[in-house]
GUZANU-420836 format. One record per residue (C-alpha): residue number from 1; x, y negated, z. Coordinates in steps of 0.02 Angstrom, whole numbers, padded with zeros to 5 digits. Example, Ala and Ser with C-alpha at 12.3 -4.5 7.8 and 13.67 -1.06 7.14 Angstrom:
BEGIN
{lumtor 1,{00615,00225,00390}}
{lumtor 2,{00684,00053,00357}}
% end
This chain:
BEGIN
{lumtor 1,{05877,07673,02092}}
{lumtor 2,{05704,07747,02065}}
{lumtor 3,{05540,07664,01989}}
{lumtor 4,{05366,07738,02011}}
{lumtor 5,{05253,07629,01924}}
{lumtor 6,{05103,07754,01921}}
{lumtor 7,{05060,07881,02056}}
{lumtor 8,{04906,07940,01967}}
{lumtor 9,{04947,08037,01838}}
{lumtor 10,{04826,08170,01823}}
{lumtor 11,{04976,08299,01781}}
{lumtor 12,{04942,08410,01942}}
{lumtor 13,{04760,08433,01884}}
{lumtor 14,{04816,08600,01835}}
{lumtor 15,{04882,08651,01999}}
{lumtor 16,{05061,08616,01923}}
{lumtor 17,{05185,08482,01983}}
{lumtor 18,{05344,08421,01900}}
{lumtor 19,{05528,08454,01981}}
{lumtor 20,{05675,08325,01950}}
{lumtor 21,{05718,08388,01815}}
{lumtor 22,{05566,08390,01710}}
{lumtor 23,{05509,08571,01720}}
{lumtor 24,{05336,08599,01795}}
{lumtor 25,{05308,08734,01938}}
{lumtor 26,{05153,08803,02030}}
{lumtor 27,{05103,08691,02185}}
{lumtor 28,{05113,08869,02286}}
{lumtor 29,{05281,08910,02210}}
{lumtor 30,{05414,08944,02350}}
{lumtor 31,{05495,08813,02294}}
{lumtor 32,{05354,08676,02314}}
{lumtor 33,{05300,08747,02484}}
{lumtor 34,{05488,08718,02551}}
{lumtor 35,{05473,08546,02486}}
{lumtor 36,{05300,08513,02553}}
{lumtor 37,{05357,08583,02728}}
{lumtor 38,{05514,08463,02720}}
{lumtor 39,{05387,08312,02677}}
{lumtor 40,{05284,08365,02837}}
{lumtor 41,{05435,08372,02949}}
{lumtor 42,{05485,08194,02883}}
{lumtor 43,{05313,08133,02921}}
{lumtor 44,{05320,08210,03101}}
{lumtor 45,{05495,08131,03114}}
{lumtor 46,{05386,07948,03080}}
{lumtor 47,{05266,07972,03220}}
{lumtor 48,{05416,08016,03335}}
{lumtor 49,{05492,07855,03279}}
{lumtor 50,{05345,07759,03317}}
{lumtor 51,{05370,07823,03510}}
{lumtor 52,{05556,07773,03523}}
{lumtor 53,{05677,07603,03514}}
{lumtor 54,{05839,07590,03503}}
{lumtor 55,{05974,07703,03445}}
{lumtor 56,{05844,07825,03449}}
{lumtor 57,{05777,07726,03340}}
{lumtor 58,{05902,07705,03208}}
{lumtor 59,{05964,07895,03224}}
{lumtor 60,{05772,07938,03163}}
{lumtor 61,{05783,07816,03034}}
{lumtor 62,{05934,07880,02962}}
{lumtor 63,{05874,08062,02986}}
{lumtor 64,{05717,08009,02893}}
{lumtor 65,{05824,07974,02739}}
{lumtor 66,{05925,08132,02770}}
{lumtor 67,{05760,08230,02762}}
{lumtor 68,{05729,08152,02594}}
{lumtor 69,{05904,08168,02528}}
{lumtor 70,{05872,08353,02553}}
{lumtor 71,{05694,08347,02479}}
{lumtor 72,{05765,08287,02339}}
{lumtor 73,{05917,08422,02325}}
{lumtor 74,{05761,08544,02343}}
{lumtor 75,{05668,08473,02185}}
{lumtor 76,{05810,08506,02049}}
{lumtor 77,{05817,08689,02014}}
{lumtor 78,{06003,08764,02035}}
{lumtor 79,{06059,08767,01865}}
{lumtor 80,{06019,08561,01834}}
{lumtor 81,{06065,08511,02022}}
{lumtor 82,{06239,08544,02075}}
{lumtor 83,{06305,08394,01999}}
{lumtor 84,{06155,08311,02098}}
{lumtor 85,{06177,08363,02277}}
{lumtor 86,{06155,08227,02395}}
{lumtor 87,{06165,08328,02559}}
{lumtor 88,{06338,08348,02605}}
{lumtor 89,{06419,08431,02789}}
{lumtor 90,{06440,08237,02848}}
{lumtor 91,{06257,08244,02921}}
{lumtor 92,{06275,08401,02980}}
{lumtor 93,{06411,08366,03074}}
{lumtor 94,{06335,08200,03135}}
{lumtor 95,{06181,08295,03220}}
{lumtor 96,{06298,08417,03301}}
{lumtor 97,{06385,08246,03394}}
{lumtor 98,{06227,08198,03436}}
{lumtor 99,{06174,08352,03498}}
{lumtor 100,{06310,08360,03608}}
{lumtor 101,{06322,08200,03655}}
{lumtor 102,{06132,08215,03720}}
{lumtor 103,{06163,08363,03801}}
{lumtor 104,{06306,08306,03903}}
{lumtor 105,{06183,08200,04026}}
{lumtor 106,{06053,08323,04038}}
{lumtor 107,{06046,08460,04186}}
{lumtor 108,{06059,08647,04131}}
{lumtor 109,{05927,08754,04070}}
{lumtor 110,{05841,08858,04215}}
{lumtor 111,{05679,08903,04104}}
{lumtor 112,{05605,08898,03931}}
{lumtor 113,{05532,08739,03913}}
{lumtor 114,{05358,08715,03864}}
{lumtor 115,{05309,08566,03732}}
{lumtor 116,{05260,08429,03816}}
{lumtor 117,{05294,08308,03946}}
{lumtor 118,{05294,08121,03895}}
{lumtor 119,{05225,08081,03729}}
{lumtor 120,{05380,08033,03649}}
{lumtor 121,{05442,08220,03701}}
{lumtor 122,{05284,08292,03665}}
{lumtor 123,{05299,08217,03481}}
{lumtor 124,{05489,08266,03476}}
{lumtor 125,{05438,08453,03511}}
{lumtor 126,{05301,08446,03368}}
{lumtor 127,{05435,08388,03249}}
{lumtor 128,{05540,08515,03305}}
{lumtor 129,{05421,08649,03278}}
{lumtor 130,{05381,08588,03110}}
{lumtor 131,{05564,08595,03065}}
{lumtor 132,{05571,08763,03119}}
{lumtor 133,{05429,08802,02976}}
{lumtor 134,{05512,08692,02850}}
{lumtor 135,{05663,08809,02888}}
{lumtor 136,{05571,08950,02862}}
{lumtor 137,{05506,08891,02695}}
{lumtor 138,{05684,08852,02631}}
{lumtor 139,{05751,09016,02701}}
{lumtor 140,{05610,09107,02579}}
{lumtor 141,{05654,09009,02435}}
{lumtor 142,{05839,09033,02464}}
{lumtor 143,{05797,09230,02452}}
{lumtor 144,{05759,09193,02275}}
{lumtor 145,{05874,09055,02223}}
{lumtor 146,{06039,08970,02248}}
{lumtor 147,{06034,08822,02362}}
{lumtor 148,{06160,08673,02420}}
{lumtor 149,{06203,08780,02572}}
{lumtor 150,{06207,08616,02702}}
{lumtor 151,{05992,08613,02673}}
{lumtor 152,{05997,08755,02788}}
{lumtor 153,{06102,08701,02916}}
{lumtor 154,{06033,08547,02913}}
{lumtor 155,{05867,08586,02965}}
{lumtor 156,{05945,08697,03096}}
{lumtor 157,{06055,08581,03157}}
{lumtor 158,{05883,08452,03168}}
{lumtor 159,{05782,08577,03266}}
{lumtor 160,{05914,08575,03389}}
{lumtor 161,{05932,08381,03399}}
{lumtor 162,{05736,08357,03423}}
{lumtor 163,{05740,08513,03570}}
{lumtor 164,{05871,08408,03655}}
{lumtor 165,{05809,08247,03625}}
{lumtor 166,{05637,08303,03701}}
{lumtor 167,{05706,08340,03853}}
{lumtor 168,{05806,08152,03839}}
{lumtor 169,{05629,08079,03829}}
{lumtor 170,{05554,08171,03961}}
{lumtor 171,{05655,08062,04058}}
{lumtor 172,{05831,08163,04039}}
{lumtor 173,{05725,08327,04089}}
{lumtor 174,{05654,08260,04252}}
{lumtor 175,{05479,08285,04172}}
{lumtor 176,{05513,08444,04068}}
{lumtor 177,{05361,08565,04058}}
{lumtor 178,{05447,08723,04135}}
{lumtor 179,{05370,08897,04076}}
{lumtor 180,{05312,08995,04226}}
{lumtor 181,{05288,09174,04152}}
{lumtor 182,{05115,09256,04210}}
{lumtor 183,{05041,09090,04278}}
{lumtor 184,{04859,09109,04207}}
{lumtor 185,{04857,09304,04260}}
% end
């Protein structure tokens, strides 16, 4: 269990922060950028969850915990992290199953969808785009270091989940906002 007695440590005042193994890293490094982007994505999931109930709220609570596990993997460099990896294939497969189950009840796509519709769907689309940014930051980090391969798989599946959830939250796609090419010309 984690115990945090002191929040203000002044350790980051010089532009560095501590990783999970105690090493110091600049706050603008690719690793800290990736960790921060994952944290932002998790915060948007918390906002989305405020607009959801029942099974979806439960799924989002679990996903938020998965995202914290994912962030924990990112905060431990590869040499120290192998035995501590938290994210496994099981959450990735669960997301795939949830996407398939939600998508089975939706009409096929006949256009690209603009972010919006109902408030809950708009929050799902925001969470999706922030998750995609986190994925890009992790790709940047992965180009220079070895990471748990489940991290990228999970983020990619999560953005799919959020897209399909957005359609579900748009009254099963009835309130999807469809792209009309050249509408404003």
